[in-house]
Every structure is written in C-alpha cells, then in structure tokens.
C-alpha positions in Angstrom: 0.0 0.0 0.0 1.3 3.4 -1.0 1.8 5.9 1.8 0.5 9.4 1.6 3.1 11.9 0.6 1.4 14.8 2.3 3.7 16.9 4.5 3.1 19.0 7.6 3.6 22.1 5.4 0.7 21.0 3.2 -1.7 20.9 6.2 -0.5 24.3 7.3 -1.1 25.7 3.8 -4.6 24.1 3.7 -5.5 25.6 7.1 -4.4 29.0 6.0 -6.5 28.8 2.9 -9.6 27.9 4.9 -9.0 30.8 7.4 -8.6 33.2 4.4 -11.8 32.0 2.9 -13.7 32.5 6.1 -12.3 36.0 6.7 -12.8 37.1 3.1 -16.2 35.6 2.7 -17.5 37.4 5.8 -15.7 40.7 5.4 -17.6 43.8 4.5 -14.8 44.7 2.0 -15.4 41.6 0.0 -19.2 42.1 0.0 -18.7 45.7 -1.2 -16.5 44.4 -4.0 -19.1 41.8 -4.9 -21.9 44.4 -5.1 -19.7 46.7 -7.2 -19.6 44.0 -9.8 -23.4 44.0 -10.1 -24.9 46.2 -12.9 -26.4 49.5 -11.8 -30.2 49.4 -12.3 -32.1 52.4 -13.5 -35.8 53.2 -13.8 -38.4 50.5 -14.4 -38.8 49.8 -18.1 -42.6 50.2 -18.3 -42.4 50.3 -22.1 -41.3 46.6 -22.2 -44.5 45.5 -20.5 -46.5 48.0 -22.5 -45.2 46.5 -25.8 -46.3 43.1 -24.7 -49.8 44.3 -23.8 -50.1 46.2 -27.1 -51.1 43.1 -28.9 -54.9 42.3 -28.7 -54.2 38.6 -28.9 -51.9 38.6 -25.9 -54.3 40.7 -24.0 -57.2 38.3 -24.6 -55.0 35.5 -23.4 -54.2 37.3 -20.1 -57.9 38.1 -19.6 -58.8 34.5 -20.1 -56.3 33.6 -17.3 -57.4 36.3 -14.9 -59.7 33.9 -13.1 -56.6 32.1 -11.6 -57.0 28.9 -13.7 -54.3 27.2 -15.7 -55.2 26.7 -19.4 -53.5 24.8 -22.3 -52.2 26.7 -25.3 -54.9 25.4 -27.6 -57.6 26.8 -25.4 -55.9 30.1 -25.1 -55.4 30.3 -28.9 -59.2 29.7 -29.3 -59.9 32.4 -26.8 -57.6 34.9 -28.5 -58.9 34.0 -32.0 -55.5 33.2 -33.4 -53.6 30.3 -34.9 -51.8 27.8 -32.6 -48.4 28.8 -33.9 -49.1 32.5 -33.2 -50.3 31.6 -29.7 -47.1 29.7 -29.0 -45.1 32.7 -29.9 -47.2 35.0 -27.7 -47.0 32.6 -24.8 -43.2 32.4 -25.1 -42.9 36.2 -24.9 -45.3 36.4 -21.9 -43.3 33.6 -20.1 -40.0 35.4 -20.8 -41.4 38.6 -19.4 -42.4 36.9 -16.2 -46.2 37.5 -16.7 -47.0 33.8 -17.0 -45.8 30.6 -15.5 -46.2 27.1 -17.0 -46.9 23.7 -15.5 -46.3 20.3 -17.2 -49.1 17.8 -16.8 -48.3 14.7 -18.8 -47.8 15.7 -22.4 -49.6 19.0 -22.0 -48.4 22.4 -20.8 -50.8 24.6 -18.8 -50.3 28.3 -18.5 -51.4 30.6 -15.7 -50.7 34.1 -14.4 -47.4 34.3 -12.6 -48.9 35.8 -9.5 -51.5 38.1 -7.9 -49.5 41.2 -9.1 -50.2 40.3 -12.7 -53.9 39.9 -11.9 -53.8 43.3 -10.2 -52.2 44.8 -13.3 -55.0 43.4 -15.5 -57.7 44.8 -13.2 -56.0 48.3 -13.2 -55.7 48.2 -17.0 -59.4 47.2 -17.2 -60.3 50.3 -15.2 -58.1 52.6 -17.3 -59.0 51.2 -20.7 -61.9 52.4 -22.8 -64.8 50.0 -23.2 -65.4 48.3 -26.5 -68.6 49.5 -28.2 -71.5 47.0 -27.8 -72.7 46.2 -31.4 -74.7 43.1 -30.7 -77.0 41.5 -28.2 -74.4 38.9 -27.4 -71.8 41.6 -26.5 -74.3 43.4 -24.4 -75.2 40.2 -22.5 -71.6 39.4 -21.9 -70.8 42.9 -20.5 -73.8 42.6 -18.2 -72.8 39.1 -17.0 -69.3 40.3 -16.2 -70.6 43.1 -14.0 -73.0 40.8 -12.3 -70.4 38.2 -11.2 -66.9 37.4 -12.3 -63.6 36.2 -11.0 -60.9 38.6 -9.8 -57.8 36.3 -9.9 -58.7 33.7 -7.3 -61.8 35.3 -5.7 -65.3 36.5 -6.6 -65.9 40.0 -7.9 -68.8 42.0 -9.4 -72.2 42.9 -8.0 -72.6 39.5 -6.3 -69.3 39.8 -4.5 -69.9 43.3 -3.4 -73.3 42.5 -2.1 -72.1 39.4 -0.1 -69.5 41.6 1.6 -72.2 44.3 2.4 -74.4 41.6 3.9 -71.6 40.4 6.1 -70.9 43.9 7.3 -74.6 44.5 8.1 -74.7 41.3 10.0 -71.7 42.3 12.1 -69.6 39.5 10.6 -67.1 42.0 9.4 -66.0 45.1 11.2 -63.8 48.1 10.5 -65.5 49.6 7.4 -68.7 50.0 5.5 -67.7 48.6 2.2 -67.8 51.9 0.3 -65.1 53.6 -1.7 -64.8 57.3 -1.9 -62.0 58.5 -4.2 -62.0 61.9 -2.6 -61.3 60.4 0.8 -59.0 57.6 -0.3 -55.4 57.6 0.8 -53.7 54.7 -0.9 -56.8 53.0 -2.4 -57.3 53.3 -6.2 -60.4 52.8 -8.2 -59.5 49.2 -8.7 -57.1 46.6 -7.2 -56.2 45.6 -3.7 -57.2 48.0 -1.0 -55.1 49.2 1.9 -57.0 52.1 3.6 -59.5 50.1 5.6 -58.6 47.6 8.4 -61.4 45.0 8.2 -61.6 42.4 10.9 -63.5 39.1 11.1 -65.7 39.1 14.2 -66.6 36.1 16.3 -70.0 36.0 14.5 -68.1 36.0 11.2 -65.9 33.1 12.2 -68.9 31.1 13.3 -70.8 31.9 10.1 -67.9 30.9 7.8 -67.2 27.7 9.8 -70.8 26.7 9.7 -70.9 27.5 5.9 -67.9 25.2 5.4 -65.2 27.8 4.6 -61.9 26.5 6.0 -60.1 29.1 8.1 -56.6 29.0 9.6 -56.3 28.6 13.4 -55.1 32.2 13.7 -57.4 35.1 12.9 -57.0 35.7 9.1 -56.0 39.0 7.7 -59.0 40.4 5.8 -58.0 41.7 2.4 -60.3 43.5 0.0 -60.3 44.9 -3.5 -62.0 48.0 -4.9 -64.4 46.5 -7.5 -63.8 48.3 -10.8 -67.4 47.9 -12.0 -69.2 48.6 -8.7 -66.7 51.0 -7.0 -67.3 49.3 -3.7 -65.2 46.7 -1.7 -65.3 43.0 -2.3 -63.5 40.3 -0.2 -60.1 39.1 -1.4 -57.2 37.2 0.2 -57.8 33.9 2.1 -61.4 34.6 3.1 -62.4 35.8 -0.4 -60.7 32.7 -1.9 -62.3 30.4 0.6 -65.8 31.8 0.0 -65.4 31.5 -3.8 -64.2 27.9 -3.5 -67.1 27.0 -1.2 -69.6 28.5 -3.6 -68.1 26.5 -6.5 -68.0 23.3 -4.4 -71.7 23.7 -3.6 -72.4 24.3 -7.3 -74.0 27.6 -6.5 -71.9 29.3 -9.1 -70.0 28.0 -12.2 -67.2 29.4 -14.2 -67.9 30.1 -17.8 -65.6 28.2 -20.3 -64.0 31.2 -22.1 -64.6 34.2 -19.8 -64.1 35.5 -16.3 -67.8 35.6 -15.9 -69.4 33.5 -13.3 -72.9 32.1 -13.6 -75.3 31.5 -10.7 -77.0 28.1 -10.9 -80.6 27.4 -10.1 -79.6 25.7 -6.8 -77.3 28.7 -6.1 -80.2 31.1 -6.6 -82.1 29.3 -3.9 -79.0 29.0 -1.6 -77.9 32.6 -1.9 -81.5 33.6 -0.9 -81.5 31.3 2.1 -78.0 32.0 3.4 -77.4 35.6 2.4 -80.9 36.8 1.8 -80.1 37.8 -1.8 -82.4 37.6 -4.7 -82.5 38.9 -8.3 -84.8 41.7 -9.4 -86.8 42.0 -12.6 -84.0 43.9 -14.4 -85.3 47.4 -13.9 -84.5 47.8 -10.2 -88.0 46.8 -9.0 -88.7 43.9 -6.9 -90.4 40.8 -8.4 -94.0 40.4 -7.6 -94.5 38.7 -4.2 -90.9 39.3 -3.1 -90.1 40.2 0.5 -88.9 43.8 0.7 -87.1 43.0 4.0 -84.6 40.9 2.2 -81.1 42.0 1.3 -80.3 44.6 -1.4 -81.2 43.7 -5.0 -78.5 42.4 -7.3 -79.9 43.2 -10.7 -80.2 40.4 -13.2 -78.4 37.1 -12.4 -77.4 34.9 -15.3 -78.9 31.6 -14.4 -77.6 28.3 -15.7 -79.1 24.8 -15.4 
C-alpha cells in the first residue's frame, strides 16, 4: 500500500486557505467588491411590458387567465382567436417577461398568471382602458354578465361579491369599514385593485358563520384583504377569506365558471342557496322587486345569469 506523501507544510497551507476563505467571505470589503460588480439598475422599463400588452391577442390570453385557472395553449389560442403557432409565440414572450408561469401535466403544458400582481395589473388596466362598443345583443349580455359576477384572480368580484360583503358587514360578521369607496377620501386605495386604507376584521360572528358555511379558516385570525371593485366601485373580499368563499360556492355548485370568460354564472340551486343564506335575490332587471318578493330581504343584485 502506498503511503501518503502529504507533508506538515501541506496541512499548514490548507488551514491558512480555509482561514482566508472564512475571513474574506464574511468581510464587508469583500461584500462591497461583490456588489460593485453587479450592474447598476435604472428606472423601471414600463415600455417593455407595454409593448407586450399592445397586442390584442396577448391581452385576450391574459384576460382568459385572470380567473386564476391554468389553461392549455390550444384553449388560449381559441380564446384569442389566433392560430396555434401564433399563440405559442405569444406565450413564449409572456413567459420570458415573467407575466405567465407554465406547468407540465403529462404531455400537455398549462399556463397561468405568474402571481397576484399580474392579476392586479390586469384589473388596473381594465379600469383605465376604454370599453369596447357594444354592437350586438351577445356583446351586451356578456358585459352585463361580467358586471353581475366574475372572478378577480382567485376570488369573486362584481355585483354578487360586493353584495355578499355588504351583507356580512350589516350582520356584524365583518367590522372596521362599511364597504364603500370614496375616491376623494382615499389615501392609498385606487379605483381598482387591492385596498389598503380600511382595516377590516372578522368578528366572532363572522368566524362562526364561515365555519358553519364550510369555509376553511386558519387557526389564527385571518388578515382580511379586500379589493375595490372596478365595475361597482365598492369593496369585495379578497385574500384567504375571499378565496375560501369562492371555492365553497363553487363546491356547492351555487356558481359556475364560464368556459371562455371570467364571468361566473349562478346556478338554479345557487339562486335558492344565496337567498336562504345571504338573503339575496335577483330583481326584474329594472330595479324593481319581483311580484310577491319580501322587501325586507337584502339589497337587489340586478339580473343574475342563471344556468341549469
């Protein structure tokens, strides 16, 4: 067996190198030299994102994904009304910009928004952008449906969401605010997107109601987040509670997502359930109560799109 030829001087040299690495690695001088090598960053390049959003096809893809779902490329191509090859090019650009993420499921790739900030960006742009002219009954119905009930990333939005939050406030299940948005009094809140000005709290009655309704809540009191609804200009629930309520309504089959839109439809069983649990009911479309309705029930919601 060959003996090692390492000498005592080798071990002394090795120990010195380790000591040097420890000192240099933890020294502020070394950290300053390291940071000096990093490139200096200037202002945010808003134009880069703006260029991506300047294409109608890419915008339609982002709107289709704004309900938090993951969709395959073929479905997104159909939603955008473009060829599959063009859709692949658009998706590659959106992925490179960090606006989308992709998941592999078997042989298929599913795309979704990269995070809540992208959903917030879409909501802000929705508020700032001009509305498309309604030239057909179908377009008018779709616009009405979106305002009645829709998804806002992973939670419910629209007239239905705003009214549910208002009922919870009136029943003392939520405290801290009244659900209204006043742009003249707002500090950090904008006309759309996540709100920051109001500190909502879930009361004991609210925790009991959500638990009995089947909404899973964490052991610690959850932080109540809200959004300013762009179509109603009032608050709707977001965050964990908003997502939990939305998931429960879907599980009960009270509401259903539409295949190619953010719109949410209230089912026949949901119409009955919302009336029983929240005291909500639709009106006749002109702001008047249906014949025989109870005027003591909760505020009217306008026309609900009902699906079988």
